[in-house]
C-alpha positions in Angstrom: -19.8 19.4 36.1 -20.8 15.8 35.3 -18.4 14.1 33.0 -19.2 10.8 31.1 -16.3 8.5 30.2 -16.3 6.4 27.1 -13.8 3.9 25.6 -13.6 0.9 23.3 -13.0 -2.8 23.9 -9.3 -2.4 23.2 -9.1 -1.3 26.8 -10.0 -4.9 27.9 -12.9 -3.5 30.0 -15.8 -5.9 29.7 -19.4 -4.7 29.5 -19.9 -5.9 33.0 -16.8 -4.1 34.4 -17.8 -1.0 32.5 -21.1 -0.9 34.3 -19.3 -1.3 37.6 -16.8 1.4 36.9 -19.3 3.8 35.3 -17.5 3.7 31.9 -19.3 3.1 28.6 -17.5 0.6 26.4 -18.0 0.6 22.6 -17.2 -2.9 21.1 -14.5 -3.1 18.4 -15.3 -5.7 15.7 -13.2 -8.5 14.3 -13.8 -11.0 11.6 -13.2 -14.8 11.5 -14.1 -16.3 8.2 -17.1 -14.4 6.8 -18.6 -13.5 10.1 -18.2 -10.3 12.2 -17.8 -10.7 15.9 -17.7 -8.6 19.1 -15.8 -9.6 22.2 -18.0 -10.8 25.0 -21.1 -10.1 22.9 -21.3 -12.9 20.3 -17.9 -14.5 20.8 -16.4 -15.8 24.1 -12.7 -15.9 24.8 -12.8 -19.7 24.9 -14.4 -20.0 21.5 -12.0 -17.4 20.1 -8.8 -19.2 21.2 -10.3 -22.6 20.1 -10.7 -21.2 16.6 -7.4 -19.3 16.6 -5.5 -22.4 17.5 -7.2 -24.3 14.7 -5.6 -21.9 12.3 -8.4 -19.5 11.5 -7.3 -16.0 10.5 -8.5 -12.9 12.2 -8.9 -9.4 10.8 -9.7 -6.4 13.0 -11.0 -2.9 12.4 -12.0 0.2 14.3 -15.5 0.5 15.8 -18.3 1.6 13.6 -18.6 5.4 14.0 -22.4 5.0 14.3 -21.8 3.0 17.5 -19.4 5.7 18.9 -21.8 8.5 18.1 -24.7 6.6 19.7 -22.7 6.1 22.8 -21.8 9.8 23.0 -25.4 10.8 22.5 -26.5 8.6 25.3 -23.9 9.9 27.6 -24.7 13.6 26.8 -28.3 13.0 27.9 -27.0 12.6 31.4 -23.6 14.4 31.4 -22.5 17.9 30.4 -19.3 16.6 28.7 -17.8 13.4 27.5 -14.2 12.2 27.4 -13.7 9.4 24.9 -10.5 7.3 25.3 -9.9 5.1 22.2 -7.2 2.4 21.5 -3.8 3.8 20.8 -3.4 5.8 17.6 -0.3 3.8 17.0 -2.4 0.6 16.5 -5.8 1.9 15.2 -7.2 4.8 13.2 -10.1 5.2 15.6 -8.4 8.0 17.6 -8.1 10.3 14.6 -11.6 9.5 13.4 -13.0 10.2 16.9 -11.0 13.5 17.2 -12.4 14.6 13.8 -16.0 13.8 14.8 -15.6 15.6 18.1 -14.7 18.8 16.3 -18.1 19.0 14.6 -21.5 19.9 15.9 -23.2 18.8 18.1 -20.1 17.5 19.8 -17.8 20.5 19.6 -17.0 21.7 23.1 -18.8 18.8 24.6 -16.8 15.7 23.6 -13.0 15.5 24.2 -10.8 12.8 22.7 -7.2 12.5 24.1 -4.5 10.6 22.2 -3.2 8.8 25.3 -1.8 5.9 23.2 -2.9 3.3 25.7 -3.8 -0.3 25.0 -5.2 -3.0 27.2 -4.3 -2.3 30.9 -2.8 1.1 30.2 -5.8 2.2 28.2 -8.0 0.8 31.1 -6.1 2.9 33.7 -6.4 6.0 31.6 -10.2 5.5 31.7 -10.1 5.1 35.5 -7.9 8.2 35.8 -10.4 10.2 33.6 -13.3 9.0 35.9 -11.4 10.1 39.0 -10.4 13.4 37.5 -14.0 14.1 36.6 -15.1 13.3 40.2 -12.5 15.8 41.4 -14.0 18.6 39.3 -11.8 18.7 36.2 -13.7 19.4 33.0 -13.4 17.5 29.7 -10.7 19.7 28.2 -8.6 19.5 31.3 -8.9 15.7 31.5 -8.0 15.5 27.8 -4.9 17.6 28.3 -3.8 15.6 31.3 -4.2 12.3 29.5 -2.3 13.6 26.5 0.8 13.5 28.8 0.2 9.8 29.4 2.2 8.3 26.5 5.4 9.2 28.3 4.2 8.0 31.7 3.7 4.3 31.2 5.3 1.2 29.7 3.9 -2.2 28.7 5.8 -5.4 27.8 4.3 -8.6 26.4 6.0 -12.0 25.9 5.1 -14.0 22.8 5.3 -17.8 22.8 4.4 -18.5 19.2 5.7 -16.4 16.2 3.0 -17.7 13.8 0.5 -15.1 15.0 2.8 -12.2 14.4 3.4 -13.7 10.9 -0.3 -13.9 10.3 -0.8 -10.3 11.3 2.0 -9.2 8.9 4.1 -7.9 11.8 7.1 -10.2 10.9 8.0 -11.9 7.6 7.4 -15.6 7.0 11.2 -16.1 6.8 11.8 -14.4 10.1 9.0 -16.4 11.7 10.5 -19.7 10.4 14.0 -18.8 11.6 12.7 -17.7 15.0 10.7 -20.9 15.4 13.7 -23.0 14.5 15.9 -21.2 17.1 13.1 -21.3 19.7 13.0 -17.5 19.9 10.4 -15.9 22.1 10.2 -12.2 21.4 9.2 -9.7 24.2 7.4 -6.8 22.7 6.9 -3.3 24.1 4.3 -0.6 23.5 6.5 2.4 23.0 5.7 6.1 23.7 4.2 6.3 20.2 1.7 3.7 21.1 3.1 1.1 18.6 4.1 -2.5 19.1 7.9 -2.8 18.9 10.4 -5.5 19.6 12.1 -5.2 23.0 14.1 -8.4 23.5 14.5 -11.9 22.1 14.8 -14.7 24.6 14.4 -18.5 24.5 12.7 -19.7 27.7 9.6 -18.7 29.6 11.7 -17.8 32.6 13.6 -15.4 30.4 10.4 -13.9 29.2 9.4 -13.0 32.7 12.9 -11.7 33.4 12.8 -9.5 30.3 9.4 -8.1 31.2 10.6 -7.3 34.8 13.7 -5.6 33.3 11.5 -3.5 31.1 9.3 -2.4 34.0 12.4 -1.4 36.0 13.7 0.6 33.0 10.4 2.4 32.6 10.2 3.2 36.3 13.7 4.5 36.2 12.8 6.8 33.3 9.8 8.0 35.3 12.0 8.7 38.3 9.9 6.3 40.3 12.2 3.3 40.8 10.1 1.7 43.5 6.7 2.4 41.8 5.7 4.6 44.8 3.6 6.8 42.4 2.8 4.1 39.8 0.3 1.3 39.3 1.4 -2.2 38.2 -0.8 -4.4 36.1 -0.6 -7.9 34.5 -2.2 -8.8 31.2 -2.5 -12.2 29.5 -4.1 -13.9 26.5 -5.5 -17.2 27.7 -3.5 -18.5 30.7 -4.9 -16.9 33.9 -2.9 -19.2 36.2 0.4 -18.1 34.6 -0.7 -14.4 35.0 -1.6 -14.9 38.7 1.8 -16.5 39.4 3.6 -13.6 37.7 1.5 -11.2 39.8 3.0 -12.8 42.9 6.5 -12.2 41.6 5.7 -8.6 40.9 4.3 -8.1 44.4 7.5 -9.3 45.8 9.6 -7.3 43.4 7.8 -4.0 44.1 6.8 -4.0 47.8 6.5 -0.2 47.9 4.2 0.2 44.9 1.5 2.9 45.0 -1.4 0.5 45.0 -1.2 -2.7 46.9 -3.5 -4.3 44.4 -2.0 -5.5 41.1 -4.8 -5.8 38.5 -4.8 -9.0 36.4 -6.8 -8.5 33.2 -7.0 -10.4 29.9 -5.7 -8.7 26.8 -8.5 -7.8 24.4 -9.1 -10.2 21.6 -8.0 -7.5 19.2 -4.5 -7.7 20.7 -4.6 -11.4 21.6 -5.0 -12.4 17.9 -1.4 -11.0 17.3 0.1 -12.6 20.4 -1.5 -16.1 20.6 -1.7 -18.6 23.4 0.2 -18.2 26.6 0.9 -14.6 26.0 2.0 -12.7 29.2 2.5 -9.1 29.8 2.9 -6.4 32.5 2.7 -2.7 32.7 3.5 0.3 34.9 1.3 3.3 34.7 2.3 6.5 36.6 -0.6 8.1 38.5 -1.1 11.7 37.2 0.2 14.4 39.5 -3.3 15.8 39.7 -4.4 12.6 41.5 -1.4 12.2 43.9 -2.3 12.3 47.5 
C-alpha cells in the first residue's frame, strides 16, 4: 500500500526539504501589518526577523482548509491513503479541523490525522517516522495509532532571550514582562505532553539557558527509560542564530555519545513559533523512535 505524507509548515520542513523527503508541506499563514505571508514563499527568514526586531506585530492562523484539501486530493491521485500530521493541537486548531474533514467523504477511510502534538523538530520527526512506517508496510490507520502515542515519547525545551515577544503574543502579562526584563530573567519553555508551551525554568545567563535545556533533555530521557538516548533522536532548533545552534549541537554530541542516530539535526524553528520566541532563541528536543522502527 502506498501512503502519502502531508504536514504543515509548523514542522519547520521547507518546501525544498519536503521534496527531498517525499513529504507534502501546506504553508501556514501569518500577518504582519495588513499583509498575509507564507514562510519561504513570500517572506524570507531574514526579512521576517528584520521586521520583528523593528517592532512589527505578528498574528498567526491555521492553514486555509482549501489548501489542505487540495494537498490531500493531489496525494490521493498517487497514493491509496494519506497521513496528515498538523501542528500540535495544543497550539493550533488545525488538528481538530483536519480530523473533522477526514471523517467526511471522499476522505473517510483514506485520510488519517494523528494528534501527535508535535511542533518544529518533533513534528518533523513524526513526519519522518510516518514515511518510514509507510515504507515498512503499515497502513494509514496503523500509522495514525502509532503517532498518537507520540506525545508521551518526546520533549522539547526552548530558551527565550527577550520577554517582549511573549508579551506581544499574550503569553505573559506586561507587568510580568517588565519585572522579568528588569531582573534579566531568561525563561526556558517546554512543550509538554499536551502539546502546549509551558514554563520550565527561569535563569539569567545564556550558559544557564543551555544547562537548563540539557537538564530537561536528561529528565525526558529518564522518563522514557532511555537515559543515554540509545533509542532516541536528538535535535536542535533555533530562531535566527545558526552559529549558536551549531555550537550547542557539539555540546549535545559530547553529552550523549551513545545516542541512536549519530547525526543531530539542526533546524530553524518555523516563523509561527519564532514570533513568540524572538531573536537568539535556542532549543533542543529528544524524540523516541517508535518501537515498530527499532532495529
